[in-house]
N, C-alpha and C positions, 0 to 999 in steps of 0.2 A: 504494500500500500504506500502511496506517496503522502505528502503532508496534508493534502486535501481529502484524503480517504479514498482516492481512486485506485483501483487495482491495476497493476501492470499486466500486460497481456500474458507474460510468462507465468504469472501467479494464478492464472485462471485454469481450473480443472475443466477439461473438455466435457466431462460428464455433467457439469453444472450448466452447460450452455445448451442443453437439449430443451426445446420448447414444444409443447403439444399443440399442434394446429387443429382446432376443433372442426374445421371444414373437411379435412381429409382423414383425421385420426392418426396422422403420422407425427412422430417426434422429429423436429427439424434441428439441425445443428446451427447455432449462431456463434460464429467465431470472429474475433476482431483480426482480420487479415493484415491490418497495417502494423500490428505489433505495438500500438500505443494510442494515446488520445490525440484527437485532432483539434480539440478545443477545451474550454474551461467548464464543460458540463452543461452548456446552454442547449436547450432543445431546439431542434431544427426540423423542418418538414421533410417528409419522405415521399417519393413519387407514388409508391404503392405500399400496402401492408402496414399502414399506420405510421406513427411518429418514429423518427430515427433519433437515437441518442448517440452522441459522439463518444461519451464516456462508456467504458465497458461495464460499469456498475451504476445502478440508480442510487437514489438517495438512501434507500434502505440497505445498500451494500450488496444487493443481489446481482449476480452476473446476468446481463441482458444482451450483451454483444451489440454489434452495429445493426442498424435497421435495414440494411440492404437484404434483398432476398437471396437465399442460398438455394441453388438447384437441388432438387431431390428426385429420386427415382420414381417415375410414374405419377408424379404429383402435378398440381397446377398452381400457378401463382394466385394469391388471394388478396383481395382488398377488403376483407371483412372488417379489419381494424377501422377503416374509414367509415364503412357503413354503420358500425356500432356507435362511433362517436356522433355521427349525424343523427342517429335515433335518440341518443341520450339527451342532446339539446342542453339548454340552460338549466342549471340546477342539478346537473348530474354529479355523481361523486368523483368523477375523474378530475384531475388537476393537470396543469400543463406539463409537470415533470413526471406524471404517472403515479405519484404517491396516492394511496387511498383508492385507487381504481380497483373495482371488483373483478376478479378473474372469472371468465366464463368457464363453467364446468363442462367437460365433454360428456355427452350421453354415454351410457354403459356400452351400447353397441359400438360406438366410435372408439371407446377406450380399448375394447377388444380388438377392433380392426387395427388399432395402432401397433399391436404387438405382433409384428411379423417375426416368425420364429426362425432362428438360425442356431448353429451350435457346433457341438463336438461329438463326444461319444454318447451312447444311448441316452443318458439323462440330458446331456448337453444338446442333443438334437432337438429337444423340445423346449428350447430357450428362445425368447423373443427379443429382437432389437430392430428398430426401424432406423436405418441409416439415412440421415437427411443432409449429408454434405460430402462433397468429393474428397475433402481432406480426411474425413473419417474413414471413407472407403479405402483410401490409400493406406491409412494407418493399419487397418485390420488386414488388408491384403499383404502388407509387409510382414505381419506376424506369422502368416501361414507357411508351413513347409509342405512340399509336395514331392511325390516319387513317381517316376515313369515306370509303370508295371507292364508295359507292352500290351499284349492281347488278353491279359488275365482278367480284366474287368470289362465294364461297359464304357464305351467311348462317349456315350451321352449321359447327361445327369440322371435322367429317368427315361424309361420306355413306357409310352402310353398304353393303358389297358393291360398292364402286366404287373405281377408282384415285384417287390423291391427287396433286395437282400444286401445288407450292409454288415461287414465284418468289423467289429470293434476289438482292437488288440491293445492290451496293456502290457508294456514290456517291463522287465526288471533291470533295465539298463540304469546304471548309477549316473544321474545327471542332476545338477542343481545342488545348492547349499543344503546341508543337513541330511543328505540321502546316503551317506557313506555306509550306514549300518544296514542298508537294504540291498537285496540282490547279490549277484556274484561279482566280486571285485575284478575289474578288467574285462568283463564280459561285454560283447557287442549287443547283448540283449536277447532274451528268449520271448516266445509267445506265452507269456506268463498267465495272463487273464484273457479269455477269448469268449466273445458273445456274438453270435450270429443273430442279427436283428432282421427278422422276416416280416415285411409289411404286406398285407393282403392287397390283391389286385384292386379292390374297391376302396382301399384305405380306411376301412372301418375298424380294423384290428391288427394287432402285431404280436409276434411271438419272439421273445428274447431267449435264445437257446445258449446256455453256458456249456462250453466244451472244456473238460478237465485238462489241465496241462500235462498230467501224468497218464493220459490215455495212450495206450500202445496202439499204433495205427501204421498205415503205410503212407509215406510221403512220395508223391509222384515226381517224375522228372519235370523240371520247370526251367524257365528261362528268366534270368535276372538281367535287367537292362543296365548296361555300364555307362559311365560318364561320357564316353565318346560316342554313345548311341548304338554300339554293338550289343549283341545278346550273348550272355554266357550260359551255356547249357549245364545244368547241375543234375547229375544222375539221381534217380529215385532211390529210396531206401525203404526196406520193409521192416516191420516189427520194431518200431522205434517210438520214443516219446513224441507226442504231438508238439510240445513246446520247442523242439529243435527245427520246426518248419520255418522258423524265422531266425535270422542272424548267423546261424551256423552254416559252414561251407559256402558262405556267400549268398545265402537265400534272403530274398527281400520279401515284403508283404504279399507280393503277387504269388509267391510260392505257398504261403500260408493260405491264401484264397483258393489255390488249386487243391491243396490238401483238404480243405473244407468241402469243396465240390465233390471230390472223390469219396469222402466220408458220408456226406448227406444226400448227394444227388442233386443239390441245389447250386446253381451258378451264382457266384457272388458278384454283385454289380460294382461295389465300391468298398474301400477300407478306410478306417479312421484309427490312428494309432496315437497313444499317449504314454507318458512315463510317470514316475512317482510324483513329479511336480504338479501334474494335472489335478490330482485329488486334493492336494494341499491348497492350490491356488483357487480352484473353483469352489470348494467348500467355504473358503474364506470370502470369496466374492459375493456369495449369496447370504452371507451373514451367519453361516453355520447350518448344519444338517441335523435334523432330529432323528435320534435312534432310541431303541428300547432294549434293555437287557433283562432277561428273565432271572439272572443271578449275577452277583458281582464278578468282575474279571480283573485279574492281575497277571499279566503275561510278561515273563522275563525277556522273551525274545523281541517283542514289539514295544515293550515298555508301556503297555496300556494298563492303566489302573483306574477302573471305573466301578462305582457301586451299582447295585441292581436298580432298575427303574429307567426313567427317561432322562436323556441327556441331549444337549445341542453341541455338536463337535465341529471343529474346523481345523485347518492347518495340519500340524504334526499329529494331533489326536485322530483326525479323520484318516490320515494315511495309516497310522498304527491300527485303527479299527479294521480297515479293509485288508490289511496284511496279516492280521491275527488268525491263527488256526489252532494252535496248541491249547488255547483256552476254551475252545468249544467242543462239546460232545467227544468224539473220538480223535480229535486233533488232526483230521485229514484235510486235504485240499478241497474235498467235497463240502466240508463244513464251512470252509472259508468262502466257497462259492455262494452258499446260502446267505452269509453275512454281506457279501458284496451285492447280492440281489436286493437285500433289504435296504442297503445304503443307497443304491441307485434309485430304487422306487421312492425313497424318501426325498432324494434330491430332485426327482421329477416333480413331486408334489410341491416342494419348496420353490422351484423355479417357476412353476405355474401359478403360484399364489399371488394375490393382489399385492402383498408386501414387496414382492420382487418386480412384478410386471408393471406396476405403476410408479416405480422409482427409476427415473432416468439415470441417476448416479449408479445404482446397482446394475442396471442393464448395461451401461457402458463398461463397468468393471468386469461384469460377467462375460460380455462379448470379447473384451480385451484379453481376459484370462483364457477363454476357450480357444481363441484363434492362436494365441501363443503356445498353447499346450498341444495343438493338433499337428499331426503329419497325415496327409491324405493323398489319394491318387490324383493324378493331374486332371482327370475329368471333372473333379469337383474342387480344384485347387485355387479357388478365388471366392471372395465374399459373395458376389452375385450368384455364382453357381451353388454355393452352400445355401444361400437364401432360397433358390429354386428348389433344392432338395428339401429344405425344411418346410416349405409350403405344402409339399406332398404329405407331410406328417401332421399338419395342423388339424386334420379331420379326425384323428384317432383320439377317442376318449380314453383317459387313463384306466378306466375300469376294464377296457378291452385290450390292455397290454399285459400279456402273461409272461412271467419269468419261469423257465423250466431248466433243469439240468439234464444233459444227455444221459439216458439210462445206461448204467454201467454195472459190471460185476468185478469182483477181485480177479486179478490175473491168475488163471489156473496154472500157469507155467512157473509160478514163483512159490516156493514152500512157505515163505512168510511175505505175502503180497504187499508190495509198496506201490505198485502200479495197477491200473484197471484196464479192462477191455469193454467193448460195447456189449450191452445186454442183447443176446441173439434174438430175443422175442420182442421186447418193448422198443428197442431202438429202431428197427425197421418199421414198426408201426408208426412211431413219431415222425420218421422221415417221410413216410407215405402221406401222412396227414399234411405235413408242410408242403410237400410237392403238389398235393391236390388243393392247396390253399385253404385248408380247413381250419377254422378258428378254434382255439382252445377255450374260448369264452362264448357266452351267448351274445349275439350281435343283433343289429337292427332287424326289425320285422320284415322289411322289404327284401333283405338278403335271403331270409328264410323262404319268403314267398317265391322268389326267383328260383331258388334251389328246388322248391316243391314242384314248380312248373316243369323243370327239366327232369326231375325224378319221375314225373307222371308218364314220361315217354317209355319208362321201363315196365309199366304196368299194362297187362293185357295178355292175350293169347301168344304163345310162342310156337314157331314152326318146328317141325321135326328136323333133326340134324341133317338128314339126307336131303332136305329141301332148301338148306341154306347155301346160297351161292355168293362167294366173296372173293375179290381180288385184294391181295395183301402187298402193301408197299412199305419199305423201310425208310422212315424219316428220322430215326433215332441215332443213338451213338453205338449200338451193338452191331458189329459186323455179322452179316448173315441172319439177322433177326427175322426177315420175311420168310426165308426157307424154314427156319426153326419153328416159326409159328404155324406154317402150313403143314409141316410134318406132324406137329402136335395135334392140330385140329383134325387131320385125317386119321391118325393112328389112335388118338386118345378120345376124341369126341365124335368121330364118325362124320365129319364135315368133308365129304369127298369132293365136293364142288368148290374147293378152295384152290387158288392159284397164286404162285409166287410171281410178283411183278417187279421184283428187284428194288432198286433204290427209288425213293420218291423224288420228284423234281426239286424239292427244297427240304431242308431240315424242318422238323416240327417239334415244338416244345411239348405238346401233349398229344396223346393218341386220340384219333377221331374216326368215327364210322359214319360215312355218308350213305344215305339210302333214300329210296323213293317212297311215297306214301303207301303204295301197295306192297312194299317190302317191310313194313313195320313189324310183322310177326317174326320175320327172319332177323331183323335188327335186335329185337328183344331176346331172341334165342342166343345170338352170338354174344350179346352184352352179358348175359347170365353166365355163359361159358368162360368168358375172359375177365369177368369182374370189372366191366366198364361202368363208370358213373354215368348218370343221366346227362351230364354236361358234355360227354364225349359223343353223344348221338346228334348228328346233323341231318335233320329231315329236309328233303327236297320239296319242290312244289308240283312236280309233274310225275305221273306214274311211269314205272319202268316198262319197257317193251321187250317181248321175247325172252331171251336168255340173259338179259342184262344183269350183271352182278353188282353187289354193293361194293364200296371201296373202303378198305380199312388201311389207314396210314398210322404206322407205329411211330410214336414220338419218343422224346428223351425220357419220358416217365415209364417206358417199357423196360422191365427188368429181366424178362425171360419168359418163355412159353410156360403157361401154367401158373405164373405168379399174377395175382389180381392187380389190375391197374389202379383201381380205387383204393384209397386208404380207409382206415376205420373212421367212423364218425366221432368216436370218443376214445380216450385212452386213460387208463388208471395209473397216473404218475403224479408225484407231488408237484404243485405249481403255486405260484404266488401272483397276486395282482398288484399293479403299480399304484392303485388307488387305496390300498389297505396297508396300515402299519402293523407290523408284527414284531414281537420281541425275540431277539436272538437268544438261543438256548445254549 
C-alpha cells in the first residue's frame, strides 16, 4: 500500500480480482495491466460496463481493477452497469466513488452457470472455475505438463455419443519439499495409485475403478515417445506387478493405459497423473477435506495421529491419510484403496459445495493448484481442452458416481501372499458391465425406459436353429473370430445356415445384429444363443426377400465363441458412492 492507501499492482492477489457478471454468470478477471495508478483516485467515465476507477482499490480497500472490459471466452460485453444507474435515478444509494452501492445478487441458476468445471484427477475433474481473462488462461496453461503418448489414447478431447475413460495415476515419485519420507528414494516413479474413471455414454453416471498396485498382470508391448519424436518399443512382460507399467524400463503413461486396456477390455481415452504434492496442495486449496475415523489411528510409518471421529485435514495430514495402510484392518494396499476412495469422495463433495464454488479466491487457488499438480496427455494439454473435458462431466450427479475396487484374490503362487490376482469370477463380470456401459447405480428414469424399449426386441417367439440364416463379419480385435463363431454356431447350436464373411469393412466397438422385420424371430433366437443385449439388435425397415441372411458384425466386446456378449445387470461387490460419507475402519 502507498501513503494514500492505494494498492500497488504487484500487491494484488489475482484471485481477488474475479468479479461475477450477473448477465452471463461468469467470473471475469479484472487486472490492472498498467502495473500502477494513472491518477489520484478520481472517478472517470467509462465507455461501457459502468464507471472506471483508475485506482486498483476503492475507498473500502477492495480490489476492483480498471474499468476496461476484459475479453472472456464465449461471453458478450455488457452495459448493464449503465442501465442500472439510469434506473436508480436521484436518491439512489450509489455514490460517485461507488461506496455504499448495493451489489446485485446473481440468481441461483446464474451462480451455477458461473461454475464451469475444470480440474485434475477424479475429484479435481469436478472442480469449477470460469476463466475471464487471457492473462489467467496463460497462467494456468503455463502450469500444465503434458506427455506425447502417441496412439495410446484418443486424439480428440471427447468422442460424441461414446463412453469416456480417463486413467488417473498417482505416482510415488519423490518431488517437492517434505516428501522425502514417501516412496522409493531415487525412483522414477511407479503407478502407485490407479483409478480408471469410466463415464457413461449419456453422462448420467460414472464408475471409478481402483486397480491395486500389487496386482500381478501382464504388461503388453508398448511404444514410448522420445524427445526427438521417435518411438521406443518396450517389450511386454508377463506375471509382473501392475505398478511397474509406469516409469520402469522407460515406460510412460501410455504404457500404463495399454496395460489397463488389456486388463479390462476398455480403451483408455486420456490420462491424468499427479504426485504427492497434489494431495497436499489441493486439500489445502479447498480449505481442508472432511474425513471420518471409526477408531483412533496412530501410524508410525505415515506419522498420522488422529482420534476417532470426524476431522478436517489438509497438507501433510491429508497426504499421510491417503498413504496410510498399516493402521487399517489388515494393513494391505486394498485397505489403503478404501481410504483413498473415501478421501476422494469427500473432496468431490467439498469442491462442489457452495463454500468453494462461490468463492473466487478458493476457485483461483484450486485451479492454480490443480493445473500445477497435473501431467496429462497432449490431447487435453491446455486449459481450454481441460474445460471441454470437464463440461462433459458436469451432468453427473455425485450420487451416481460409484467407487469400486477391482475384485481380486490372494496370489495362489505365493505361500505367504503379498500380491493379488484378478478374481476369475467377479472381475470378468465387472469388466463386462463396464464394457456394456452398465451403471452400478440407479440412474434416470429415461435411461431405464430406453433400455426397456431395446430389451423389448428380445421378447417374442424364437425361430428354430435350423431356420436361422446369418452372415458373420469380424469387426473386433480377435483374429479369426468370424470363423470361430460360425464353427461354434454350426457345431454347438445347430445354426447350419451361418456363413463366414471374413473381416468387416471397418472396426466396430460393439457387436451388432442387423435384421429385417420379418426376421425378428431369427434375431431373437440368435441373440439368446450368443447372449446379445437388446441394444445390439438393429431392426431394419423393409422385409427380407428370398434367402437373404441377417448380418452379425462382431465388435471389440466379443471375447470368444460361447462367451455372452452382454454383461450382468448387477454385481455383488463392495462399492461406495461419492455423495455419502463413510468412516474409515
